[in-house]
C-alpha positions as CSV (number, residue, x, y, z in Angstrom):
1,M,26.7,25.6,3.7
2,S,27.6,28.0,1.0
3,D,25.2,30.5,-0.5
4,V,27.0,30.3,-3.9
5,P,24.7,28.6,-6.4
6,T,25.8,25.3,-7.8
7,G,24.2,23.0,-10.3
8,P,23.4,22.6,-14.0
9,L,21.1,25.7,-14.0
10,V,23.5,28.3,-12.7
11,G,23.1,31.4,-14.8
12,L,19.3,31.0,-15.2
13,R,17.2,33.7,-13.7
14,V,13.6,33.0,-12.7
15,L,11.1,35.6,-11.6
16,D,8.6,33.8,-9.4
17,L,5.3,35.7,-9.0
18,S,3.4,32.7,-7.7
19,T,2.0,31.9,-4.3
20,M,1.3,28.8,-2.2
21,I,2.5,25.4,-3.5
22,A,2.2,24.4,-7.2
23,A,4.2,27.0,-9.2
24,P,6.4,27.8,-6.2
25,F,7.4,24.2,-6.0
26,G,8.3,24.2,-9.7
27,A,10.5,27.2,-9.1
28,V,12.2,25.7,-6.1
29,L,13.1,22.6,-8.1
30,L,14.9,25.0,-10.5
31,A,16.5,26.8,-7.6
32,D,17.8,23.6,-6.1
33,L,19.7,23.0,-9.4
34,G,21.3,26.4,-9.3
35,A,18.9,28.8,-10.9
36,E,18.6,32.3,-9.3
37,V,14.9,32.5,-8.3
38,I,13.6,35.9,-7.3
39,K,10.3,35.5,-5.5
40,V,8.0,38.6,-5.7
41,E,5.8,39.1,-2.6
42,L,3.2,41.7,-1.7
43,P,4.7,44.3,0.7
44,G,3.7,43.8,4.3
45,V,1.8,40.6,3.5
46,G,3.9,38.1,1.7
47,D,3.1,34.7,0.3
48,T,0.1,33.1,2.0
49,L,2.3,30.0,2.4
50,R,4.0,31.9,5.2
51,A,0.8,31.4,7.3
52,L,0.5,27.6,6.6
53,N,0.8,24.9,9.3
54,P,2.9,23.5,10.9
55,F,4.7,26.2,12.9
56,W,7.7,26.4,15.1
57,E,7.4,29.4,17.5
58,G,5.2,31.2,15.1
59,Q,7.3,30.5,12.0
60,S,6.0,28.3,9.2
61,L,8.0,25.2,8.6
62,Y,6.3,24.9,5.2
63,W,7.8,28.2,4.2
64,A,11.2,27.3,5.4
65,S,11.3,24.2,3.2
66,L,9.2,25.2,0.1
67,A,10.8,28.6,-0.3
68,R,14.3,27.4,0.1
69,N,17.1,28.8,-2.1
70,K,14.9,31.7,-3.3
71,K,15.5,35.4,-2.9
72,S,12.5,37.4,-1.6
73,I,11.6,40.9,-2.8
74,T,8.5,42.9,-2.1
75,L,6.6,44.6,-4.9
76,D,3.1,45.8,-5.4
77,M,2.7,44.9,-9.1
78,R,-0.7,46.5,-9.2
79,T,0.7,50.0,-8.9
80,P,2.1,51.9,-11.9
81,R,5.5,52.1,-10.4
82,G,5.4,48.5,-9.3
83,R,4.4,47.5,-12.9
84,E,7.3,49.4,-14.3
85,L,9.8,47.8,-11.9
86,L,8.4,44.3,-12.6
87,L,8.9,44.9,-16.4
88,R,12.5,46.0,-15.7
89,L,13.0,42.7,-13.8
90,V,11.4,40.7,-16.7
91,A,13.9,42.3,-19.1
92,R,16.7,40.8,-17.0
93,S,15.1,37.3,-16.5
94,D,14.8,34.1,-18.5
95,V,11.6,32.8,-17.0
96,V,8.5,34.2,-15.3
97,T,6.2,31.9,-13.3
98,E,2.7,32.8,-12.1
99,N,-0.4,31.1,-10.7
100,F,-3.0,33.8,-10.5
101,R,-6.5,33.2,-11.7
102,P,-6.5,33.4,-15.6
103,G,-6.7,37.0,-16.7
104,T,-5.3,38.6,-13.6
105,L,-2.0,39.6,-15.0
106,E,-3.8,41.0,-18.0
107,R,-5.9,43.2,-15.8
108,W,-2.8,44.6,-14.2
109,G,-1.3,45.4,-17.6
110,L,1.3,42.6,-17.2
111,G,0.0,40.0,-19.7
112,Y,2.2,38.0,-22.1
113,D,2.2,40.8,-24.7
114,Q,3.6,43.3,-22.1
115,L,6.1,40.8,-20.8
116,T,7.5,40.0,-24.3
117,A,7.6,43.7,-25.1
118,A,10.0,44.0,-22.2
119,N,11.9,40.8,-23.1
120,P,11.1,38.9,-26.3
121,D,13.0,35.9,-25.1
122,V,11.2,35.4,-21.8
123,V,9.4,32.1,-21.0
124,L,6.1,32.6,-19.1
125,V,4.8,29.5,-17.2
126,R,1.2,29.9,-16.2
127,V,-0.1,27.5,-13.6
128,S,-3.8,27.4,-12.8
129,G,-6.4,25.0,-11.5
130,Y,-8.1,24.3,-14.9
131,G,-6.0,25.9,-17.6
132,Q,-6.1,29.2,-19.5
133,S,-9.0,28.2,-21.6
134,G,-12.3,26.2,-21.4
135,P,-15.5,26.7,-19.4
136,Y,-13.7,26.1,-16.0
137,R,-10.8,28.6,-16.5
138,D,-12.2,31.1,-14.1
139,K,-12.9,28.6,-11.2
140,A,-10.9,28.9,-8.1
141,G,-8.0,26.5,-8.6
142,F,-7.1,24.5,-5.6
143,G,-5.5,21.1,-5.6
144,T,-8.1,19.0,-3.7
145,P,-11.0,19.8,-6.1
146,A,-8.7,19.5,-9.1
147,T,-7.6,16.0,-8.0
148,A,-11.3,15.1,-7.7
149,L,-12.1,16.4,-11.2
150,A,-9.1,14.6,-12.6
151,G,-10.5,11.2,-11.6
152,L,-7.9,10.2,-9.0
153,T,-10.0,10.8,-5.9
154,Y,-12.8,8.5,-7.3
155,I,-10.5,5.5,-7.4
156,T,-8.8,6.1,-4.0
157,G,-10.1,4.2,-1.1
158,Y,-12.1,1.0,-0.5
159,P,-15.3,0.1,-2.4
160,D,-17.6,0.1,0.6
161,R,-16.4,3.5,1.8
162,P,-16.4,7.1,0.5
163,P,-13.6,8.2,-1.8
164,V,-10.5,9.4,0.1
165,N,-8.9,12.8,-0.4
166,W,-5.1,12.6,-0.7
167,P,-3.4,13.7,2.6
168,I,-0.8,15.8,0.7
169,A,-1.2,18.4,-2.0
170,I,-0.6,15.9,-4.8
171,A,-2.0,18.0,-7.6
172,D,0.1,21.0,-6.6
173,Y,3.3,19.0,-6.4
174,L,2.7,17.2,-9.7
175,A,1.9,20.5,-11.4
176,G,5.2,21.9,-9.9
177,F,7.1,19.0,-11.6
178,V,5.3,19.7,-14.9
179,A,6.1,23.4,-14.6
180,A,9.8,22.8,-14.0
181,L,9.9,20.4,-17.0
182,S,8.1,22.9,-19.2
183,V,10.6,25.6,-18.3
184,L,13.5,23.4,-19.4
185,A,11.7,22.4,-22.6
186,A,10.7,25.9,-23.5
187,L,14.2,27.2,-22.9
188,R,15.7,24.5,-25.1
189,D,13.2,25.3,-27.8
190,R,14.0,29.0,-27.5
191,D,17.7,28.3,-27.8
192,V,17.2,26.0,-30.8
193,R,14.6,27.9,-32.8
194,K,16.1,31.3,-31.8
195,Q,12.7,32.9,-32.3
196,G,12.0,34.1,-28.8
197,G,10.2,32.7,-25.8
198,Q,6.7,31.4,-25.4
199,W,4.1,30.9,-22.7
200,V,3.2,27.5,-21.2
201,D,-0.2,26.5,-19.9
202,V,0.0,24.1,-16.9
203,S,-3.1,23.0,-15.0
204,L,-3.5,21.2,-11.7
205,Y,-6.1,18.8,-12.9
206,E,-4.3,17.8,-16.1
207,S,-1.1,17.1,-14.2
208,V,-3.0,14.5,-12.2
209,F,-5.0,13.3,-15.2
210,R,-1.8,12.5,-17.0
211,L,-1.1,9.8,-14.4
212,L,-4.3,7.9,-15.0
213,E,-2.9,6.5,-18.3
214,V,-4.3,3.0,-18.7
215,I,-7.5,3.9,-16.8
216,V,-8.3,6.3,-19.5
217,A,-7.8,3.7,-22.2
218,E,-9.7,1.1,-20.2
219,Y,-12.8,3.3,-20.2
220,G,-12.4,4.6,-23.8
221,K,-11.9,1.2,-25.3
222,L,-13.7,-1.2,-23.0
223,G,-16.3,1.1,-21.4
224,T,-15.1,0.0,-18.0
225,V,-15.2,2.6,-15.2
226,R,-12.4,1.8,-12.7
227,E,-13.8,1.7,-9.2
228,R,-12.2,1.9,-5.8
229,T,-10.3,-1.3,-5.0
230,G,-8.5,-0.5,-1.8
231,H,-4.9,-1.7,-2.0
232,R,-5.5,-3.6,-5.3
233,T,-4.3,-2.1,-8.5
234,G,-6.5,-4.1,-10.8
235,I,-3.6,-4.5,-13.2
236,S,-1.7,-7.4,-11.6
237,S,-1.8,-9.8,-8.6
238,P,-0.7,-10.4,-6.0
239,V,0.0,-6.7,-5.4
240,G,-1.0,-4.9,-2.2
241,T,-0.9,-4.6,1.5
242,F,-0.3,-7.6,3.8
243,R,0.4,-7.8,7.6
244,S,3.3,-9.8,9.0
245,G,3.1,-12.1,12.0
246,D,4.6,-9.4,14.2
247,G,2.0,-6.8,13.1
248,Q,4.1,-4.9,10.5
249,W,2.1,-3.7,7.4
250,M,4.0,-4.5,4.2
251,V,3.5,-4.0,0.5
252,L,4.1,-6.8,-2.0
253,S,4.4,-6.4,-5.8
254,V,4.2,-9.4,-8.0
255,S,3.6,-7.9,-11.4
256,N,4.9,-10.4,-13.9
257,E,5.2,-14.2,-14.5
258,R,8.9,-14.4,-13.6
259,T,8.3,-12.7,-10.2
260,W,5.3,-15.0,-9.6
261,D,7.5,-18.0,-10.3
262,R,10.1,-16.8,-7.7
263,F,7.4,-16.0,-5.1
264,C,5.9,-19.5,-5.4
265,T,9.3,-21.0,-4.8
266,V,10.2,-18.8,-1.9
267,I,7.0,-19.5,0.0
268,D,7.3,-23.2,-0.9
269,R,4.0,-23.4,-2.8
270,R,5.0,-24.6,-6.3
271,D,1.4,-26.0,-6.5
272,L,0.2,-22.4,-6.8
273,F,2.3,-21.9,-9.9
274,D,0.5,-24.8,-11.6
275,D,-2.9,-24.0,-10.2
276,P,-5.3,-23.1,-13.2
277,R,-6.7,-20.2,-11.1
278,F,-3.3,-18.5,-11.0
279,R,-1.4,-19.6,-14.2
280,S,-1.4,-16.2,-15.8
281,N,-1.7,-12.6,-14.5
282,A,-5.2,-12.3,-15.9
283,E,-6.3,-15.4,-14.1
284,R,-4.7,-14.2,-10.8
285,V,-6.5,-10.9,-11.1
286,A,-9.8,-12.8,-11.8
287,N,-9.3,-14.9,-8.7
288,I,-7.8,-12.2,-6.5
289,D,-9.8,-13.0,-3.4
290,D,-8.6,-16.6,-3.2
291,L,-5.0,-15.6,-4.0
292,E,-4.8,-12.8,-1.4
293,Q,-6.2,-15.1,1.3
294,L,-3.3,-17.6,0.5
295,V,-0.7,-14.8,0.4
296,G,-2.0,-13.2,3.5
297,A,-1.8,-16.4,5.4
298,W,1.8,-16.8,4.5
299,F,2.7,-13.3,5.7
300,E,1.0,-13.9,9.0
301,Q,3.2,-16.9,9.6
302,H,6.4,-14.9,9.4
303,D,7.9,-11.8,11.0
304,A,8.5,-8.7,8.9
305,Q,12.3,-9.0,9.0
306,E,12.2,-12.6,7.9
307,I,9.8,-11.8,5.0
308,Q,12.0,-8.9,3.9
309,V,15.1,-11.2,3.8
310,L,13.4,-14.1,2.1
311,L,11.8,-12.0,-0.6
312,D,14.8,-9.7,-1.1
313,D,17.0,-12.8,-1.6
314,A,14.5,-14.2,-4.1
315,G,14.2,-10.9,-6.1
316,V,10.6,-10.4,-5.2
317,P,9.7,-6.7,-4.5
318,V,8.5,-6.1,-0.9
319,S,8.7,-3.2,1.5
320,P,7.6,-2.3,5.0
321,I,5.1,0.6,5.0
322,Y,7.1,3.4,6.6
323,S,5.9,6.2,8.9
324,M,8.0,9.3,8.9
325,A,9.7,8.1,12.0
326,D,10.7,4.9,10.2
327,I,12.1,7.0,7.3
328,F,14.2,9.1,9.6
329,A,15.7,5.8,11.1
330,D,16.3,4.0,7.9
331,P,20.0,3.3,7.0
332,H,19.4,3.5,3.2
333,V,17.8,6.9,3.6
334,A,20.7,8.0,5.7
335,A,23.3,6.6,3.3
336,R,21.6,8.4,0.4
337,E,21.4,11.7,2.5
338,D,17.8,12.0,1.5
339,I,17.0,14.2,4.5
340,A,19.0,17.5,4.6
341,V,19.1,19.5,7.8
342,V,19.3,23.2,7.0
343,E,19.9,25.9,9.5
344,D,17.2,28.6,9.6
345,P,17.9,31.9,11.4
346,R,14.4,32.0,12.8
347,V,13.6,28.4,13.7
348,G,17.0,26.7,13.9
349,P,17.8,23.4,12.1
350,V,15.0,22.3,9.7
351,P,15.0,18.8,8.2
352,M,13.7,18.7,4.6
353,P,13.9,16.5,1.5
354,N,17.3,16.8,-0.2
355,V,17.8,17.9,-3.8
356,V,16.7,15.5,-6.6
357,P,17.8,14.5,-9.1
358,R,21.5,14.1,-8.5
359,F,24.1,15.2,-11.1
360,S,27.5,13.6,-11.2
361,E,29.4,16.8,-12.4
362,T,27.2,19.7,-11.4
363,P,25.2,18.8,-8.3
364,G,22.6,21.1,-6.9
365,A,22.4,22.1,-3.2
366,I,20.2,23.6,-0.6
367,R,21.9,27.0,0.2
368,H,19.4,28.4,2.7
369,T,15.8,28.1,3.9
370,G,12.9,30.3,2.9
371,P,14.0,33.9,3.2
372,A,12.5,36.7,5.3
373,L,9.9,38.9,3.6
374,G,11.8,41.4,1.4
375,E,15.2,40.1,2.5
376,H,16.7,40.7,-0.9
377,N,15.2,44.0,-1.8
378,D,18.5,45.9,-1.5
379,D,20.3,43.2,-3.5
380,V,17.8,43.0,-6.4
381,Y,16.7,46.6,-6.6
382,G,20.1,48.0,-5.8
383,N,22.6,45.6,-7.5
384,L,20.4,44.3,-10.3
385,L,18.3,47.3,-11.2
386,G,20.7,50.0,-10.0
387,L,18.3,51.9,-7.8
388,D,20.1,54.0,-5.2
389,Q,19.3,54.1,-1.6
390,A,17.1,57.2,-1.8
391,E,15.0,55.7,-4.6
392,R,14.6,52.5,-2.6
393,D,13.6,54.4,0.5
394,A,11.0,56.4,-1.5
395,L,9.6,53.2,-2.9
396,R,9.3,51.8,0.6
397,A,7.6,54.9,1.9
398,D,5.1,54.8,-1.0
399,G,4.3,51.1,-0.3
400,V,5.5,50.0,-3.7
401,I,8.2,47.7,-2.2
């Protein structure tokens, strides 16, 4: 494993002021593709992600994975000397990412005006719970409440049970993808317009809300509030979760007429194709209870492997519902090298998702796991900013770095 950056973003420098998941995930996506990402952490404390479960002998596995490929420096930006050093780093960077509560950087004298005075070409990506404007801008921005406000939690679960919170930080990860996309868009705009950088407003709740798409149109045009429907999408049928005869839960997706035709053939029920209840997708959705009972009965008559082979051969989308143990054992996942095992000096080998997407000519790579707190202070302050050893020692003694 080489520590030399590779990928289409080699030469891009990102100053990552953010903490926890959303904006840091956006920055790590850029780092995976070759960007130099310098993570700024508070001296002696570091990112709160370092204290997040699960742990291996006191070391956060979350940190090892989510902070991979980054450099770590310590800096108290709230101090006059720290502010000066940060602006010197901004002058040498292409992008700054932050996810403080709106107005925080301005209170520290590090708002967009100060950053662009140091570097007119810099792109500032601001990630928050509810955006930089509006009546909710000052609310604490965490992913679970943001997902609820965006409307996703309301439709998740079964109609006779309470709404279900997502078991992963879905809003944070979506906002991270949006943040990474916005960086690339803003840099292209900067290079084309040649009129300097700009700042980008990314919110957790809007990153989730963007996914609801037709559910928004459904209410706006039809006045229909989408309710919880369990495994049913409400868009097409039969789509959902069924159990095989040997007890394996599987997901079936029949979302158009051609696939319905194939499915009826493979289960030897051509009569269903001609049944007036099921002739069109709209009719299948309207009669979903009857249809799911018929489909479920067929699944129960066959083992999972048989179902997989029959439907794969017929071109009907189906998949077992995998646990993480199943994913680790799957030959396709192995062939695609979707799980990378990266050596960490504190916890040993750490499995983690590999780099996506894949580039044919300039592939990215995982160079190292999350760094130790301040591991790259000498590199960044010495080699990049040119501070000698005595200056660095004085800054450490004063608690600035």
